[in-house]
mmCIF file of the N, C-alpha and C atoms, coordinates in Angstrom:
data_MODEL
# 
_entry.id   MODEL 
# 
loop_
_atom_site.group_PDB 
_atom_site.id 
_atom_site.type_symbol 
_atom_site.label_atom_id 
_atom_site.label_alt_id 
_atom_site.label_comp_id 
_atom_site.label_asym_id 
_atom_site.label_entity_id 
_atom_site.label_seq_id 
_atom_site.pdbx_PDB_ins_code 
_atom_site.Cartn_x 
_atom_site.Cartn_y 
_atom_site.Cartn_z 
_atom_site.occupancy 
_atom_site.B_iso_or_equiv 
_atom_site.pdbx_formal_charge 
_atom_site.auth_seq_id 
_atom_site.auth_comp_id 
_atom_site.auth_asym_id 
_atom_site.auth_atom_id 
_atom_site.pdbx_PDB_model_num 
ATOM 1   N N  . MET A 1 1  ? -3.864  11.381  -5.167  1.00 0.00 ? 1  MET A N  1 
ATOM 2   C CA . MET A 1 1  ? -2.950  12.363  -4.545  1.00 0.00 ? 1  MET A CA 1 
ATOM 3   C C  . MET A 1 1  ? -3.729  12.749  -3.137  1.00 0.00 ? 1  MET A C  1 
ATOM 4   N N  . GLY A 1 2  ? -2.931  12.680  -2.091  1.00 0.00 ? 2  GLY A N  1 
ATOM 5   C CA . GLY A 1 2  ? -3.440  13.142  -0.742  1.00 0.00 ? 2  GLY A CA 1 
ATOM 6   C C  . GLY A 1 2  ? -2.585  14.035  0.024   1.00 0.00 ? 2  GLY A C  1 
ATOM 7   N N  . TYR A 1 3  ? -3.221  14.554  0.979   1.00 0.00 ? 3  TYR A N  1 
ATOM 8   C CA . TYR A 1 3  ? -2.478  15.787  1.805   1.00 0.00 ? 3  TYR A CA 1 
ATOM 9   C C  . TYR A 1 3  ? -2.837  15.248  3.245   1.00 0.00 ? 3  TYR A C  1 
ATOM 10  N N  . ARG A 1 4  ? -1.562  15.325  3.972   1.00 0.00 ? 4  ARG A N  1 
ATOM 11  C CA . ARG A 1 4  ? -1.650  14.859  5.546   1.00 0.00 ? 4  ARG A CA 1 
ATOM 12  C C  . ARG A 1 4  ? -1.042  15.885  6.221   1.00 0.00 ? 4  ARG A C  1 
ATOM 13  N N  . GLN A 1 5  ? -1.780  16.229  7.403   1.00 0.00 ? 5  GLN A N  1 
ATOM 14  C CA . GLN A 1 5  ? -0.980  17.211  8.374   1.00 0.00 ? 5  GLN A CA 1 
ATOM 15  C C  . GLN A 1 5  ? -1.214  16.671  9.698   1.00 0.00 ? 5  GLN A C  1 
ATOM 16  N N  . ILE A 1 6  ? -0.083  16.583  10.609  1.00 0.00 ? 6  ILE A N  1 
ATOM 17  C CA . ILE A 1 6  ? -0.112  16.085  12.040  1.00 0.00 ? 6  ILE A CA 1 
ATOM 18  C C  . ILE A 1 6  ? 0.136   17.324  12.633  1.00 0.00 ? 6  ILE A C  1 
ATOM 19  N N  . THR A 1 7  ? -0.699  17.536  13.736  1.00 0.00 ? 7  THR A N  1 
ATOM 20  C CA . THR A 1 7  ? -0.580  18.894  14.647  1.00 0.00 ? 7  THR A CA 1 
ATOM 21  C C  . THR A 1 7  ? 1.061   18.913  15.114  1.00 0.00 ? 7  THR A C  1 
ATOM 22  N N  . GLY A 1 8  ? 1.679   20.012  14.825  1.00 0.00 ? 8  GLY A N  1 
ATOM 23  C CA . GLY A 1 8  ? 2.844   20.201  15.389  1.00 0.00 ? 8  GLY A CA 1 
ATOM 24  C C  . GLY A 1 8  ? 4.074   19.618  14.687  1.00 0.00 ? 8  GLY A C  1 
ATOM 25  N N  . LEU A 1 9  ? 3.596   18.870  13.405  1.00 0.00 ? 9  LEU A N  1 
ATOM 26  C CA . LEU A 1 9  ? 4.795   18.306  12.606  1.00 0.00 ? 9  LEU A CA 1 
ATOM 27  C C  . LEU A 1 9  ? 4.444   18.847  11.193  1.00 0.00 ? 9  LEU A C  1 
ATOM 28  N N  . SER A 1 10 ? 5.314   18.376  10.223  1.00 0.00 ? 10 SER A N  1 
ATOM 29  C CA . SER A 1 10 ? 5.326   19.055  8.869   1.00 0.00 ? 10 SER A CA 1 
ATOM 30  C C  . SER A 1 10 ? 3.889   18.574  8.124   1.00 0.00 ? 10 SER A C  1 
ATOM 31  N N  . HIS A 1 11 ? 3.875   19.063  6.931   1.00 0.00 ? 11 HIS A N  1 
ATOM 32  C CA . HIS A 1 11 ? 2.808   18.839  6.187   1.00 0.00 ? 11 HIS A CA 1 
ATOM 33  C C  . HIS A 1 11 ? 3.346   17.670  5.221   1.00 0.00 ? 11 HIS A C  1 
ATOM 34  N N  . TYR A 1 12 ? 2.413   16.813  4.874   1.00 0.00 ? 12 TYR A N  1 
ATOM 35  C CA . TYR A 1 12 ? 2.985   15.718  4.026   1.00 0.00 ? 12 TYR A CA 1 
ATOM 36  C C  . TYR A 1 12 ? 1.840   15.466  2.636   1.00 0.00 ? 12 TYR A C  1 
ATOM 37  N N  . ILE A 1 13 ? 2.581   15.349  1.549   1.00 0.00 ? 13 ILE A N  1 
ATOM 38  C CA . ILE A 1 13 ? 1.924   14.996  0.356   1.00 0.00 ? 13 ILE A CA 1 
ATOM 39  C C  . ILE A 1 13 ? 1.998   13.553  -0.253  1.00 0.00 ? 13 ILE A C  1 
ATOM 40  N N  . ASP A 1 14 ? 1.200   12.945  -0.670  1.00 0.00 ? 14 ASP A N  1 
ATOM 41  C CA . ASP A 1 14 ? 1.185   11.593  -1.245  1.00 0.00 ? 14 ASP A CA 1 
ATOM 42  C C  . ASP A 1 14 ? 0.743   11.579  -2.522  1.00 0.00 ? 14 ASP A C  1 
ATOM 43  N N  . ALA A 1 15 ? 1.363   11.122  -3.529  1.00 0.00 ? 15 ALA A N  1 
ATOM 44  C CA . ALA A 1 15 ? 1.214   10.991  -4.894  1.00 0.00 ? 15 ALA A CA 1 
ATOM 45  C C  . ALA A 1 15 ? 1.422   9.582   -5.385  1.00 0.00 ? 15 ALA A C  1 
ATOM 46  N N  . GLY A 1 16 ? 0.249   9.037   -6.165  1.00 0.00 ? 16 GLY A N  1 
ATOM 47  C CA . GLY A 1 16 ? 0.521   7.607   -6.466  1.00 0.00 ? 16 GLY A CA 1 
ATOM 48  C C  . GLY A 1 16 ? -0.194  7.257   -7.744  1.00 0.00 ? 16 GLY A C  1 
ATOM 49  N N  . LEU A 1 17 ? 0.056   6.020   -8.231  1.00 0.00 ? 17 LEU A N  1 
ATOM 50  C CA . LEU A 1 17 ? -0.427  5.541   -9.384  1.00 0.00 ? 17 LEU A CA 1 
ATOM 51  C C  . LEU A 1 17 ? -0.998  4.112   -9.175  1.00 0.00 ? 17 LEU A C  1 
ATOM 52  N N  . ASN A 1 18 ? -2.160  3.646   -9.859  1.00 0.00 ? 18 ASN A N  1 
ATOM 53  C CA . ASN A 1 18 ? -2.662  2.358   -9.482  1.00 0.00 ? 18 ASN A CA 1 
ATOM 54  C C  . ASN A 1 18 ? -3.213  1.855   -10.836 1.00 0.00 ? 18 ASN A C  1 
ATOM 55  N N  . PHE A 1 19 ? -2.648  0.801   -11.243 1.00 0.00 ? 19 PHE A N  1 
ATOM 56  C CA . PHE A 1 19 ? -3.180  -0.039  -12.380 1.00 0.00 ? 19 PHE A CA 1 
ATOM 57  C C  . PHE A 1 19 ? -3.896  -1.291  -12.027 1.00 0.00 ? 19 PHE A C  1 
ATOM 58  N N  . SER A 1 20 ? -5.003  -1.393  -12.851 1.00 0.00 ? 20 SER A N  1 
ATOM 59  C CA . SER A 1 20 ? -5.775  -2.642  -12.626 1.00 0.00 ? 20 SER A CA 1 
ATOM 60  C C  . SER A 1 20 ? -6.067  -3.409  -13.735 1.00 0.00 ? 20 SER A C  1 
ATOM 61  N N  . TYR A 1 21 ? -5.974  -4.789  -13.798 1.00 0.00 ? 21 TYR A N  1 
ATOM 62  C CA . TYR A 1 21 ? -6.163  -5.390  -14.995 1.00 0.00 ? 21 TYR A CA 1 
ATOM 63  C C  . TYR A 1 21 ? -7.319  -6.462  -14.714 1.00 0.00 ? 21 TYR A C  1 
ATOM 64  N N  . LYS A 1 22 ? -8.463  -6.114  -15.427 1.00 0.00 ? 22 LYS A N  1 
ATOM 65  C CA . LYS A 1 22 ? -9.543  -7.050  -15.153 1.00 0.00 ? 22 LYS A CA 1 
ATOM 66  C C  . LYS A 1 22 ? -10.183 -7.157  -13.708 1.00 0.00 ? 22 LYS A C  1 
ATOM 67  N N  . SER A 1 23 ? -9.848  -6.336  -12.852 1.00 0.00 ? 23 SER A N  1 
ATOM 68  C CA . SER A 1 23 ? -10.385 -6.440  -11.514 1.00 0.00 ? 23 SER A CA 1 
ATOM 69  C C  . SER A 1 23 ? -9.726  -7.810  -10.683 1.00 0.00 ? 23 SER A C  1 
ATOM 70  N N  . VAL A 1 24 ? -8.720  -8.364  -11.405 1.00 0.00 ? 24 VAL A N  1 
ATOM 71  C CA . VAL A 1 24 ? -8.001  -9.409  -10.733 1.00 0.00 ? 24 VAL A CA 1 
ATOM 72  C C  . VAL A 1 24 ? -6.787  -8.944  -10.175 1.00 0.00 ? 24 VAL A C  1 
ATOM 73  N N  . LEU A 1 25 ? -5.952  -8.161  -10.945 1.00 0.00 ? 25 LEU A N  1 
ATOM 74  C CA . LEU A 1 25 ? -4.666  -7.807  -10.503 1.00 0.00 ? 25 LEU A CA 1 
ATOM 75  C C  . LEU A 1 25 ? -4.473  -6.191  -10.304 1.00 0.00 ? 25 LEU A C  1 
ATOM 76  N N  . ASP A 1 26 ? -4.047  -5.742  -9.304  1.00 0.00 ? 26 ASP A N  1 
ATOM 77  C CA . ASP A 1 26 ? -3.788  -4.345  -8.996  1.00 0.00 ? 26 ASP A CA 1 
ATOM 78  C C  . ASP A 1 26 ? -2.242  -4.131  -8.756  1.00 0.00 ? 26 ASP A C  1 
ATOM 79  N N  . LEU A 1 27 ? -1.830  -3.196  -9.266  1.00 0.00 ? 27 LEU A N  1 
ATOM 80  C CA . LEU A 1 27 ? -0.337  -2.742  -9.003  1.00 0.00 ? 27 LEU A CA 1 
ATOM 81  C C  . LEU A 1 27 ? -0.596  -1.342  -8.592  1.00 0.00 ? 27 LEU A C  1 
ATOM 82  N N  . SER A 1 28 ? 0.272   -1.045  -7.606  1.00 0.00 ? 28 SER A N  1 
ATOM 83  C CA . SER A 1 28 ? 0.148   0.346   -6.913  1.00 0.00 ? 28 SER A CA 1 
ATOM 84  C C  . SER A 1 28 ? 1.615   0.897   -6.519  1.00 0.00 ? 28 SER A C  1 
ATOM 85  N N  . VAL A 1 29 ? 1.865   2.224   -6.708  1.00 0.00 ? 29 VAL A N  1 
ATOM 86  C CA . VAL A 1 29 ? 2.913   2.763   -6.107  1.00 0.00 ? 29 VAL A CA 1 
ATOM 87  C C  . VAL A 1 29 ? 2.725   4.132   -5.664  1.00 0.00 ? 29 VAL A C  1 
ATOM 88  N N  . LEU A 1 30 ? 3.222   4.522   -4.596  1.00 0.00 ? 30 LEU A N  1 
ATOM 89  C CA . LEU A 1 30 ? 3.008   5.822   -3.980  1.00 0.00 ? 30 LEU A CA 1 
ATOM 90  C C  . LEU A 1 30 ? 4.356   6.668   -3.477  1.00 0.00 ? 30 LEU A C  1 
ATOM 91  N N  . TYR A 1 31 ? 4.472   7.807   -3.929  1.00 0.00 ? 31 TYR A N  1 
ATOM 92  C CA . TYR A 1 31 ? 5.667   8.562   -3.377  1.00 0.00 ? 31 TYR A CA 1 
ATOM 93  C C  . TYR A 1 31 ? 5.038   9.432   -2.377  1.00 0.00 ? 31 TYR A C  1 
ATOM 94  N N  . HIS A 1 32 ? 5.719   9.545   -1.238  1.00 0.00 ? 32 HIS A N  1 
ATOM 95  C CA . HIS A 1 32 ? 5.586   10.372  -0.022  1.00 0.00 ? 32 HIS A CA 1 
ATOM 96  C C  . HIS A 1 32 ? 6.486   11.460  0.087   1.00 0.00 ? 32 HIS A C  1 
ATOM 97  N N  . SER A 1 33 ? 6.001   12.826  0.419   1.00 0.00 ? 33 SER A N  1 
ATOM 98  C CA . SER A 1 33 ? 6.970   13.847  0.483   1.00 0.00 ? 33 SER A CA 1 
ATOM 99  C C  . SER A 1 33 ? 7.982   13.747  1.606   1.00 0.00 ? 33 SER A C  1 
ATOM 100 N N  . ASN A 1 34 ? 7.778   12.840  2.342   1.00 0.00 ? 34 ASN A N  1 
ATOM 101 C CA . ASN A 1 34 ? 8.920   12.558  3.444   1.00 0.00 ? 34 ASN A CA 1 
ATOM 102 C C  . ASN A 1 34 ? 9.908   11.637  2.991   1.00 0.00 ? 34 ASN A C  1 
ATOM 103 N N  . LYS A 1 35 ? 9.966   11.469  1.408   1.00 0.00 ? 35 LYS A N  1 
ATOM 104 C CA . LYS A 1 35 ? 11.088  10.748  0.776   1.00 0.00 ? 35 LYS A CA 1 
ATOM 105 C C  . LYS A 1 35 ? 11.009  9.439   1.087   1.00 0.00 ? 35 LYS A C  1 
ATOM 106 N N  . SER A 1 36 ? 9.759   8.704   1.156   1.00 0.00 ? 36 SER A N  1 
ATOM 107 C CA . SER A 1 36 ? 9.721   7.317   1.206   1.00 0.00 ? 36 SER A CA 1 
ATOM 108 C C  . SER A 1 36 ? 8.692   6.813   0.083   1.00 0.00 ? 36 SER A C  1 
ATOM 109 N N  . ILE A 1 37 ? 8.768   5.507   -0.089  1.00 0.00 ? 37 ILE A N  1 
ATOM 110 C CA . ILE A 1 37 ? 8.070   4.983   -1.364  1.00 0.00 ? 37 ILE A CA 1 
ATOM 111 C C  . ILE A 1 37 ? 7.303   3.790   -1.020  1.00 0.00 ? 37 ILE A C  1 
ATOM 112 N N  . THR A 1 38 ? 6.125   3.574   -1.311  1.00 0.00 ? 38 THR A N  1 
ATOM 113 C CA . THR A 1 38 ? 5.197   2.387   -1.028  1.00 0.00 ? 38 THR A CA 1 
ATOM 114 C C  . THR A 1 38 ? 4.820   1.755   -2.314  1.00 0.00 ? 38 THR A C  1 
ATOM 115 N N  . GLY A 1 39 ? 5.115   0.564   -2.523  1.00 0.00 ? 39 GLY A N  1 
ATOM 116 C CA . GLY A 1 39 ? 4.742   -0.156  -3.803  1.00 0.00 ? 39 GLY A CA 1 
ATOM 117 C C  . GLY A 1 39 ? 4.305   -1.552  -3.500  1.00 0.00 ? 39 GLY A C  1 
ATOM 118 N N  . GLY A 1 40 ? 3.360   -2.013  -4.449  1.00 0.00 ? 40 GLY A N  1 
ATOM 119 C CA . GLY A 1 40 ? 2.983   -3.482  -4.225  1.00 0.00 ? 40 GLY A CA 1 
ATOM 120 C C  . GLY A 1 40 ? 1.901   -3.895  -5.102  1.00 0.00 ? 40 GLY A C  1 
ATOM 121 N N  . PHE A 1 41 ? 1.208   -5.002  -4.714  1.00 0.00 ? 41 PHE A N  1 
ATOM 122 C CA . PHE A 1 41 ? 0.255   -5.535  -5.738  1.00 0.00 ? 41 PHE A CA 1 
ATOM 123 C C  . PHE A 1 41 ? -0.822  -6.395  -5.123  1.00 0.00 ? 41 PHE A C  1 
ATOM 124 N N  . SER A 1 42 ? -1.965  -6.378  -5.512  1.00 0.00 ? 42 SER A N  1 
ATOM 125 C CA . SER A 1 42 ? -3.039  -7.179  -5.003  1.00 0.00 ? 42 SER A CA 1 
ATOM 126 C C  . SER A 1 42 ? -3.437  -8.309  -6.030  1.00 0.00 ? 42 SER A C  1 
ATOM 127 N N  . PHE A 1 43 ? -3.767  -9.324  -5.747  1.00 0.00 ? 43 PHE A N  1 
ATOM 128 C CA . PHE A 1 43 ? -4.316  -10.437 -6.750  1.00 0.00 ? 43 PHE A CA 1 
ATOM 129 C C  . PHE A 1 43 ? -5.627  -10.937 -6.047  1.00 0.00 ? 43 PHE A C  1 
ATOM 130 N N  . ASP A 1 44 ? -6.812  -11.008 -6.849  1.00 0.00 ? 44 ASP A N  1 
ATOM 131 C CA . ASP A 1 44 ? -7.956  -11.421 -6.522  1.00 0.00 ? 44 ASP A CA 1 
ATOM 132 C C  . ASP A 1 44 ? -8.241  -12.950 -7.170  1.00 0.00 ? 44 ASP A C  1 
ATOM 133 N N  . TYR A 1 45 ? -8.408  -13.965 -6.358  1.00 0.00 ? 45 TYR A N  1 
ATOM 134 C CA . TYR A 1 45 ? -8.700  -15.246 -6.980  1.00 0.00 ? 45 TYR A CA 1 
ATOM 135 C C  . TYR A 1 45 ? -10.100 -15.552 -7.052  1.00 0.00 ? 45 TYR A C  1 
ATOM 136 N N  . ASP A 1 46 ? -10.734 -15.570 -8.150  1.00 0.00 ? 46 ASP A N  1 
ATOM 137 C CA . ASP A 1 46 ? -12.117 -15.865 -8.078  1.00 0.00 ? 46 ASP A CA 1 
ATOM 138 C C  . ASP A 1 46 ? -13.231 -15.101 -7.362  1.00 0.00 ? 46 ASP A C  1 
ATOM 139 N N  . GLN A 1 47 ? -12.800 -14.003 -6.951  1.00 0.00 ? 47 GLN A N  1 
ATOM 140 C CA . GLN A 1 47 ? -13.657 -13.104 -5.976  1.00 0.00 ? 47 GLN A CA 1 
ATOM 141 C C  . GLN A 1 47 ? -13.806 -13.726 -4.685  1.00 0.00 ? 47 GLN A C  1 
ATOM 142 N N  . LYS A 1 48 ? -12.964 -14.626 -4.340  1.00 0.00 ? 48 LYS A N  1 
ATOM 143 C CA . LYS A 1 48 ? -13.099 -15.342 -3.004  1.00 0.00 ? 48 LYS A CA 1 
ATOM 144 C C  . LYS A 1 48 ? -11.982 -15.194 -2.088  1.00 0.00 ? 48 LYS A C  1 
ATOM 145 N N  . VAL A 1 49 ? -10.864 -14.959 -2.713  1.00 0.00 ? 49 VAL A N  1 
ATOM 146 C CA . VAL A 1 49 ? -9.623  -14.645 -1.780  1.00 0.00 ? 49 VAL A CA 1 
ATOM 147 C C  . VAL A 1 49 ? -8.855  -13.609 -2.540  1.00 0.00 ? 49 VAL A C  1 
ATOM 148 N N  . ARG A 1 50 ? -8.265  -12.657 -1.580  1.00 0.00 ? 50 ARG A N  1 
ATOM 149 C CA . ARG A 1 50 ? -7.563  -11.603 -2.031  1.00 0.00 ? 50 ARG A CA 1 
ATOM 150 C C  . ARG A 1 50 ? -6.142  -11.702 -1.475  1.00 0.00 ? 50 ARG A C  1 
ATOM 151 N N  . LEU A 1 51 ? -4.990  -11.716 -2.110  1.00 0.00 ? 51 LEU A N  1 
ATOM 152 C CA . LEU A 1 51 ? -3.670  -11.742 -1.621  1.00 0.00 ? 51 LEU A CA 1 
ATOM 153 C C  . LEU A 1 51 ? -3.050  -10.305 -1.966  1.00 0.00 ? 51 LEU A C  1 
ATOM 154 N N  . SER A 1 52 ? -2.457  -9.712  -0.948  1.00 0.00 ? 52 SER A N  1 
ATOM 155 C CA . SER A 1 52 ? -1.883  -8.384  -1.222  1.00 0.00 ? 52 SER A CA 1 
ATOM 156 C C  . SER A 1 52 ? -0.498  -8.484  -0.507  1.00 0.00 ? 52 SER A C  1 
ATOM 157 N N  . CYS A 1 53 ? 0.376   -7.838  -1.217  1.00 0.00 ? 53 CYS A N  1 
ATOM 158 C CA . CYS A 1 53 ? 1.902   -7.657  -0.854  1.00 0.00 ? 53 CYS A CA 1 
ATOM 159 C C  . CYS A 1 53 ? 2.278   -6.296  -0.930  1.00 0.00 ? 53 CYS A C  1 
ATOM 160 N N  . PHE A 1 54 ? 2.925   -5.575  0.127   1.00 0.00 ? 54 PHE A N  1 
ATOM 161 C CA . PHE A 1 54 ? 3.257   -4.187  -0.034  1.00 0.00 ? 54 PHE A CA 1 
ATOM 162 C C  . PHE A 1 54 ? 4.726   -3.883  0.578   1.00 0.00 ? 54 PHE A C  1 
ATOM 163 N N  . TYR A 1 55 ? 5.468   -3.131  -0.074  1.00 0.00 ? 55 TYR A N  1 
ATOM 164 C CA . TYR A 1 55 ? 6.705   -2.778  0.420   1.00 0.00 ? 55 TYR A CA 1 
ATOM 165 C C  . TYR A 1 55 ? 6.775   -1.154  0.802   1.00 0.00 ? 55 TYR A C  1 
ATOM 166 N N  . ASN A 1 56 ? 7.139   -0.904  1.951   1.00 0.00 ? 56 ASN A N  1 
ATOM 167 C CA . ASN A 1 56 ? 7.360   0.723   2.343   1.00 0.00 ? 56 ASN A CA 1 
ATOM 168 C C  . ASN A 1 56 ? 8.718   0.833   2.745   1.00 0.00 ? 56 ASN A C  1 
ATOM 169 N N  . SER A 1 57 ? 9.442   1.805   2.039   1.00 0.00 ? 57 SER A N  1 
ATOM 170 C CA . SER A 1 57 ? 10.868  2.212   2.424   1.00 0.00 ? 57 SER A CA 1 
ATOM 171 C C  . SER A 1 57 ? 10.806  3.179   3.423   1.00 0.00 ? 57 SER A C  1 
ATOM 172 N N  . GLU A 1 58 ? 11.685  3.124   4.317   1.00 0.00 ? 58 GLU A N  1 
ATOM 173 C CA . GLU A 1 58 ? 11.780  3.974   5.524   1.00 0.00 ? 58 GLU A CA 1 
ATOM 174 C C  . GLU A 1 58 ? 12.184  5.444   5.017   1.00 0.00 ? 58 GLU A C  1 
ATOM 175 N N  . THR A 1 59 ? 11.846  6.352   5.884   1.00 0.00 ? 59 THR A N  1 
ATOM 176 C CA . THR A 1 59 ? 12.204  7.735   5.792   1.00 0.00 ? 59 THR A CA 1 
ATOM 177 C C  . THR A 1 59 ? 13.610  7.813   5.776   1.00 0.00 ? 59 THR A C  1 
ATOM 178 N N  . PRO A 1 60 ? 14.377  8.849   5.159   1.00 0.00 ? 60 PRO A N  1 
ATOM 179 C CA . PRO A 1 60 ? 15.778  9.083   5.209   1.00 0.00 ? 60 PRO A CA 1 
ATOM 180 C C  . PRO A 1 60 ? 16.543  9.013   6.517   1.00 0.00 ? 60 PRO A C  1 
ATOM 181 N N  . GLN A 1 61 ? 15.676  9.457   7.532   1.00 0.00 ? 61 GLN A N  1 
ATOM 182 C CA . GLN A 1 61 ? 16.147  9.332   9.019   1.00 0.00 ? 61 GLN A CA 1 
ATOM 183 C C  . GLN A 1 61 ? 16.229  8.079   9.695   1.00 0.00 ? 61 GLN A C  1 
ATOM 184 N N  . LEU A 1 62 ? 15.344  7.078   9.141   1.00 0.00 ? 62 LEU A N  1 
ATOM 185 C CA . LEU A 1 62 ? 15.315  5.763   9.733   1.00 0.00 ? 62 LEU A CA 1 
ATOM 186 C C  . LEU A 1 62 ? 16.030  4.684   8.837   1.00 0.00 ? 62 LEU A C  1 
ATOM 187 N N  . ARG A 1 63 ? 16.539  5.075   7.719   1.00 0.00 ? 63 ARG A N  1 
ATOM 188 C CA . ARG A 1 63 ? 17.157  4.048   6.884   1.00 0.00 ? 63 ARG A CA 1 
ATOM 189 C C  . ARG A 1 63 ? 18.241  3.298   7.265   1.00 0.00 ? 63 ARG A C  1 
ATOM 190 N N  . SER A 1 64 ? 19.103  3.806   8.274   1.00 0.00 ? 64 SER A N  1 
ATOM 191 C CA . SER A 1 64 ? 20.346  3.191   8.849   1.00 0.00 ? 64 SER A CA 1 
ATOM 192 C C  . SER A 1 64 ? 19.656  2.314   9.991   1.00 0.00 ? 64 SER A C  1 
ATOM 193 N N  . LEU A 1 65 ? 18.294  2.325   10.591  1.00 0.00 ? 65 LEU A N  1 
ATOM 194 C CA . LEU A 1 65 ? 17.882  1.347   11.363  1.00 0.00 ? 65 LEU A CA 1 
ATOM 195 C C  . LEU A 1 65 ? 17.126  0.309   10.872  1.00 0.00 ? 65 LEU A C  1 
ATOM 196 N N  . SER A 1 66 ? 16.452  0.298   9.743   1.00 0.00 ? 66 SER A N  1 
ATOM 197 C CA . SER A 1 66 ? 15.601  -0.360  9.155   1.00 0.00 ? 66 SER A CA 1 
ATOM 198 C C  . SER A 1 66 ? 15.883  -0.422  7.491   1.00 0.00 ? 66 SER A C  1 
ATOM 199 N N  . GLY A 1 67 ? 15.564  -1.504  6.923   1.00 0.00 ? 67 GLY A N  1 
ATOM 200 C CA . GLY A 1 67 ? 15.378  -1.546  5.398   1.00 0.00 ? 67 GLY A CA 1 
ATOM 201 C C  . GLY A 1 67 ? 14.021  -1.331  4.844   1.00 0.00 ? 67 GLY A C  1 
ATOM 202 N N  . GLY A 1 68 ? 13.036  -1.124  5.774   1.00 0.00 ? 68 GLY A N  1 
ATOM 203 C CA . GLY A 1 68 ? 11.635  -0.891  5.304   1.00 0.00 ? 68 GLY A CA 1 
ATOM 204 C C  . GLY A 1 68 ? 10.735  -1.879  5.914   1.00 0.00 ? 68 GLY A C  1 
ATOM 205 N N  . THR A 1 69 ? 9.558   -1.762  5.424   1.00 0.00 ? 69 THR A N  1 
ATOM 206 C CA . THR A 1 69 ? 8.472   -2.804  6.050   1.00 0.00 ? 69 THR A CA 1 
ATOM 207 C C  . THR A 1 69 ? 7.971   -3.586  4.883   1.00 0.00 ? 69 THR A C  1 
ATOM 208 N N  . PHE A 1 70 ? 7.651   -4.768  4.990   1.00 0.00 ? 70 PHE A N  1 
ATOM 209 C CA . PHE A 1 70 ? 6.924   -5.679  3.978   1.00 0.00 ? 70 PHE A CA 1 
ATOM 210 C C  . PHE A 1 70 ? 5.727   -6.169  4.583   1.00 0.00 ? 70 PHE A C  1 
ATOM 211 N N  . GLU A 1 71 ? 4.648   -5.979  4.000   1.00 0.00 ? 71 GLU A N  1 
ATOM 212 C CA . GLU A 1 71 ? 3.347   -6.419  4.373   1.00 0.00 ? 71 GLU A CA 1 
ATOM 213 C C  . GLU A 1 71 ? 2.725   -7.349  3.572   1.00 0.00 ? 71 GLU A C  1 
ATOM 214 N N  . LEU A 1 72 ? 2.142   -8.539  4.179   1.00 0.00 ? 72 LEU A N  1 
ATOM 215 C CA . LEU A 1 72 ? 1.358   -9.534  3.356   1.00 0.00 ? 72 LEU A CA 1 
ATOM 216 C C  . LEU A 1 72 ? 0.045   -9.768  3.948   1.00 0.00 ? 72 LEU A C  1 
ATOM 217 N N  . SER A 1 73 ? -1.020  -9.442  3.239   1.00 0.00 ? 73 SER A N  1 
ATOM 218 C CA . SER A 1 73 ? -2.302  -10.049 3.759   1.00 0.00 ? 73 SER A CA 1 
ATOM 219 C C  . SER A 1 73 ? -3.228  -10.825 2.915   1.00 0.00 ? 73 SER A C  1 
ATOM 220 N N  . ILE A 1 74 ? -4.096  -11.479 3.687   1.00 0.00 ? 74 ILE A N  1 
ATOM 221 C CA . ILE A 1 74 ? -4.851  -12.501 2.726   1.00 0.00 ? 74 ILE A CA 1 
ATOM 222 C C  . ILE A 1 74 ? -6.319  -11.915 3.266   1.00 0.00 ? 74 ILE A C  1 
ATOM 223 N N  . GLY A 1 75 ? -7.373  -11.951 2.281   1.00 0.00 ? 75 GLY A N  1 
ATOM 224 C CA . GLY A 1 75 ? -8.592  -11.408 2.716   1.00 0.00 ? 75 GLY A CA 1 
ATOM 225 C C  . GLY A 1 75 ? -9.674  -12.282 2.007   1.00 0.00 ? 75 GLY A C  1 
ATOM 226 N N  . MET A 1 76 ? -10.789 -12.159 2.544   1.00 0.00 ? 76 MET A N  1 
ATOM 227 C CA . MET A 1 76 ? -11.979 -12.781 2.041   1.00 0.00 ? 76 MET A CA 1 
ATOM 228 C C  . MET A 1 76 ? -13.086 -12.138 2.133   1.00 0.00 ? 76 MET A C  1 
ATOM 229 N N  . PRO A 1 77 ? -14.086 -11.795 1.326   1.00 0.00 ? 77 PRO A N  1 
ATOM 230 C CA . PRO A 1 77 ? -15.189 -10.935 1.320   1.00 0.00 ? 77 PRO A CA 1 
ATOM 231 C C  . PRO A 1 77 ? -16.087 -11.450 2.354   1.00 0.00 ? 77 PRO A C  1 
ATOM 232 N N  . PHE A 1 78 ? -16.892 -10.670 3.137   1.00 0.00 ? 78 PHE A N  1 
ATOM 233 C CA . PHE A 1 78 ? -17.854 -11.255 3.933   1.00 0.00 ? 78 PHE A CA 1 
ATOM 234 C C  . PHE A 1 78 ? -19.132 -11.824 3.151   1.00 0.00 ? 78 PHE A C  1 
ATOM 235 N N  . SER A 1 79 ? -19.455 -11.381 2.122   1.00 0.00 ? 79 SER A N  1 
ATOM 236 C CA . SER A 1 79 ? -20.446 -12.194 1.297   1.00 0.00 ? 79 SER A CA 1 
ATOM 237 C C  . SER A 1 79 ? -20.138 -13.447 0.894   1.00 0.00 ? 79 SER A C  1 
ATOM 238 N N  . ILE A 1 80 ? -19.097 -13.975 0.938   1.00 0.00 ? 80 ILE A N  1 
ATOM 239 C CA . ILE A 1 80 ? -18.893 -15.386 0.779   1.00 0.00 ? 80 ILE A CA 1 
ATOM 240 C C  . ILE A 1 80 ? -18.973 -16.372 1.806   1.00 0.00 ? 80 ILE A C  1 
ATOM 241 N N  . MET A 1 81 ? -19.226 -15.703 2.936   1.00 0.00 ? 81 MET A N  1 
ATOM 242 C CA . MET A 1 81 ? -19.151 -16.431 4.221   1.00 0.00 ? 81 MET A CA 1 
ATOM 243 C C  . MET A 1 81 ? -20.884 -16.851 4.496   1.00 0.00 ? 81 MET A C  1 
ATOM 244 N N  . LYS A 1 82 ? -21.678 -16.152 3.624   1.00 0.00 ? 82 LYS A N  1 
ATOM 245 C CA . LYS A 1 82 ? -23.135 -16.455 3.785   1.00 0.00 ? 82 LYS A CA 1 
ATOM 246 C C  . LYS A 1 82 ? -23.510 -17.740 2.994   1.00 0.00 ? 82 LYS A C  1 
ATOM 247 N N  . GLN A 1 83 ? -22.661 -18.256 2.277   1.00 0.00 ? 83 GLN A N  1 
ATOM 248 C CA . GLN A 1 83 ? -23.154 -19.402 1.568   1.00 0.00 ? 83 GLN A CA 1 
ATOM 249 C C  . GLN A 1 83 ? -22.868 -20.736 2.299   1.00 0.00 ? 83 GLN A C  1 
# 
């Protein structure tokens, strides 16, 4: 759970759940008090490459302009580059 405040704007609360399976697969979902939702997963392949995919729904004020955002990332730990 988190709390955010931006000067001059409303206060926001974020609440979420994370499920991890054998440190290989992570599933996450967050509800934001601005009535948007974030959800996604991360998959760690052999502790060498991590693939993450997340979707964030837009706030009610922006839903007519956009269907949300989708993020895809690929990561590699720095320790692996030393080999």
